[in-house]
C-alpha positions in Angstrom: 0.0 0.0 0.1 1.4 3.5 -1.0 1.6 6.1 1.9 1.7 9.9 1.5 4.7 11.7 2.9 5.1 15.2 4.1 8.5 16.6 5.4 9.1 20.2 6.5 12.2 21.4 5.1 13.0 25.2 4.3 14.6 25.6 1.0 15.9 29.3 2.0 18.3 30.4 4.5 20.1 27.0 5.1 21.9 26.4 2.0 25.8 26.2 1.3 27.8 28.6 -0.5 29.6 27.4 -3.8 31.4 30.3 -5.1 28.7 32.8 -5.8 26.0 30.4 -5.6 23.8 29.1 -2.8 22.6 25.5 -3.0 20.1 23.8 -0.9 19.1 20.2 -1.3 15.9 18.6 0.2 15.1 14.9 0.0 11.6 13.5 0.6 11.4 9.7 0.1 13.0 8.9 -3.3 12.6 12.5 -4.6 15.4 15.1 -4.4 14.9 18.8 -5.0 17.6 21.3 -5.3 17.3 25.1 -4.9 19.9 27.3 -6.4 20.2 31.1 -5.9 22.7 32.6 -8.3 24.0 36.2 -7.7 23.9 38.9 -10.3 27.2 38.4 -12.5 27.3 34.6 -11.9 28.2 32.5 -14.8 28.8 28.6 -14.9 32.1 28.9 -16.8 33.5 31.3 -14.4 32.1 30.3 -10.9 31.8 26.4 -11.1 34.1 25.4 -13.9 37.0 25.7 -11.4 35.3 23.4 -9.1 33.7 20.9 -11.5 36.6 21.0 -13.8 34.8 20.7 -17.0 34.6 23.6 -19.7 30.7 23.4 -19.7 28.1 21.8 -17.2 27.9 18.0 -17.9 24.6 17.6 -15.8 21.0 17.4 -16.9 18.6 20.1 -15.5 14.9 19.7 -15.1 14.2 23.1 -13.4 11.6 25.7 -12.6 12.6 29.4 -12.5 11.2 31.1 -9.4 12.8 34.6 -9.8 15.4 36.4 -11.9 16.5 35.4 -15.5 18.9 32.9 -16.7 20.5 32.6 -20.1 21.7 29.3 -21.3 24.1 28.6 -24.2 24.5 25.0 -25.6 27.6 23.5 -27.0 25.8 23.5 -30.4 25.5 27.3 -30.2 21.7 27.3 -29.6 20.6 29.7 -26.8 17.6 30.4 -24.5 16.7 32.8 -21.9 14.2 31.7 -19.2 12.5 33.7 -16.4 10.0 33.4 -13.5 7.3 30.8 -14.1 9.4 29.0 -16.9 10.1 25.2 -16.7 12.8 24.0 -18.7 14.9 20.9 -19.6 18.5 21.5 -20.2 20.7 18.8 -21.5 24.3 18.2 -20.6 26.9 20.4 -22.3 26.1 24.0 -21.7 27.1 27.3 -20.2 24.7 29.6 -18.2 24.7 33.1 -16.7 22.5 35.5 -14.7 21.0 38.1 -16.8 20.4 41.6 -15.4 21.0 42.9 -11.7 18.6 40.5 -10.0 19.6 37.1 -8.4 18.1 34.2 -10.2 16.5 31.4 -8.1 15.5 28.0 -9.6 14.2 24.8 -8.2 15.8 21.8 -10.0 14.1 18.5 -9.9 16.9 16.5 -11.2 19.3 15.2 -8.5 22.3 15.1 -11.1 23.6 18.7 -10.5 23.5 18.4 -6.7 25.4 15.0 -7.0 27.9 16.6 -9.3 28.6 19.5 -7.2 28.9 17.3 -3.9 31.6 15.1 -5.8 33.4 18.1 -7.1 33.5 19.8 -3.7 34.7 16.5 -2.1 37.7 16.2 -4.6 38.7 19.8 -4.2 38.5 19.5 -0.3 41.0 16.5 -0.5 43.4 18.1 -3.1 43.5 21.7 -2.5 46.9 22.8 -1.0 45.5 26.0 0.2 42.8 24.8 2.4 44.0 21.3 3.2 47.2 20.6 5.5 48.0 17.3 3.7 46.6 17.3 0.3 46.2 13.9 -1.3 47.5 12.9 -4.6 45.1 12.4 -7.5 45.2 8.6 -7.2 44.7 8.9 -3.6 41.8 11.4 -3.9 40.2 9.0 -6.6 40.4 6.1 -4.1 38.8 8.1 -1.3 36.0 9.4 -3.6 35.2 5.9 -4.9 35.2 4.4 -1.4 32.7 7.1 -0.5 30.7 6.2 -3.5 30.6 2.6 -2.5 29.3 3.7 0.9 26.5 5.6 -0.5 28.0 9.0 0.5 28.4 10.3 -3.2 27.0 9.3 -6.2 29.3 7.0 -8.5 28.4 8.5 -11.7 29.2 12.0 -10.5 32.3 10.8 -9.0 33.5 9.4 -12.3 32.6 12.4 -14.2 34.7 14.5 -11.7 37.6 12.2 -11.7 37.5 12.1 -15.7 37.6 15.9 -15.7 41.0 15.7 -13.7 42.5 13.1 -16.1 41.8 9.9 -13.9 40.9 6.7 -16.0 37.5 5.4 -15.4 37.2 2.2 -13.3 36.9 -0.8 -15.3 33.8 -2.8 -14.5 31.0 -4.2 -16.1 27.1 -3.6 -15.7 23.9 -5.0 -17.0 24.1 -6.5 -20.5 28.0 -6.5 -20.0 28.3 -2.8 -20.6 31.7 -1.4 -19.8 32.2 1.5 -17.2 32.4 4.1 -20.1 29.2 2.5 -21.8 27.4 2.8 -18.5 28.4 6.6 -18.3 27.1 7.1 -21.9 23.9 5.1 -21.2 23.1 7.4 -18.2 23.7 10.4 -20.2 21.5 9.4 -23.4 18.7 8.1 -21.1 18.5 11.6 -19.5 18.2 13.4 -23.0 21.9 13.8 -24.1 22.7 13.8 -27.8 26.0 12.2 -29.1 27.5 15.7 -29.4 26.5 16.4 -25.6 27.8 13.0 -24.5 31.1 13.8 -26.3 31.3 17.2 -24.6 30.4 15.9 -21.2 32.9 13.0 -21.2 35.7 14.7 -23.1 35.6 12.2 -26.1 35.2 12.8 -29.8 31.5 12.8 -31.2 32.5 9.8 -33.5 33.7 7.8 -30.4 30.5 8.8 -28.6 28.4 7.6 -31.5 30.3 4.3 -31.5 29.5 3.8 -27.7 25.9 4.5 -28.3 25.6 1.9 -31.1 27.2 -0.8 -29.0 25.0 0.0 -26.1 22.1 -0.5 -28.4 23.4 -3.7 -29.6 24.2 -4.9 -26.2 20.9 -4.1 -24.6 19.1 -5.3 -27.8 17.1 -2.1 -28.3 16.7 0.2 -31.3 15.1 3.3 -30.0 15.7 6.1 -27.4 12.6 5.3 -25.5 13.7 1.6 -25.2 17.2 2.3 -24.0 15.7 4.6 -21.5 13.4 2.0 -20.1 16.5 -0.4 -19.9 18.3 2.3 -18.0 15.4 2.7 -15.5 14.7 -1.0 -15.1 18.4 -1.7 -14.1 18.3 1.3 -11.5 20.7 3.6 -13.5 18.4 6.5 -13.8 15.0 7.2 -12.1 11.8 7.6 -13.8 10.3 11.2 -14.0 7.5 11.9 -11.4 4.2 13.1 -12.7 5.2 16.9 -12.0 8.6 16.4 -13.8 6.9 14.9 -16.8 4.4 17.7 -16.9 7.4 20.1 -16.9 9.1 18.2 -19.7 6.0 18.3 -22.0 5.4 21.9 -21.1 9.1 22.8 -22.2 9.0 20.5 -25.4 5.6 21.9 -26.5 6.8 25.5 -26.7 
């Protein structure tokens, strides 16, 4: 029998600062919501690139704008500007910045971004010589982050994205359908809406290589469409299905 859940948790005033951004994460059951408040002048490639390590944001966003305005530039040069009341789905591989003199506040229904920031902050805390008395080497930090991922403290996919950005080779393991570690990373990205070009940018590989990975994934999973490969990822616990609210937001964005 299903049960309703209510949890009182303020999404303002108790967040943590990441550069010029205030981030608050709330979890109710299996659902995770992220509130992000970006000050005027904020830009991803300036404020968060030094923390995450990639030129563009490699995370998927399914968000609602509460206040302020945000402009988003994709790696294919397409641009959009969103403001209060807008719901948007933003694939991996983008830059973004606050427009005007008002702070921009969003609610993100995808846990991907919060997981990515948590992994990036953890890596920086372990290796930054300015804030850590005994900074770890890259291999030592990688081992610590992967151990935390195994304990459930960090998201494994986010950890591998952060480690890949600093040049650490992905851990070799196999998943369902004997998918390799790299194929699992690609599967998660395409199952959450990324194109081959966006996969290439997020993982730092050539578009041709990303396309080859996608073709192999389809063959190993015995699927032929994006919807089928997404269902495979959900069925094997690699991504979670959209809630009714998130699905409504996606339909709203795509219908514009």
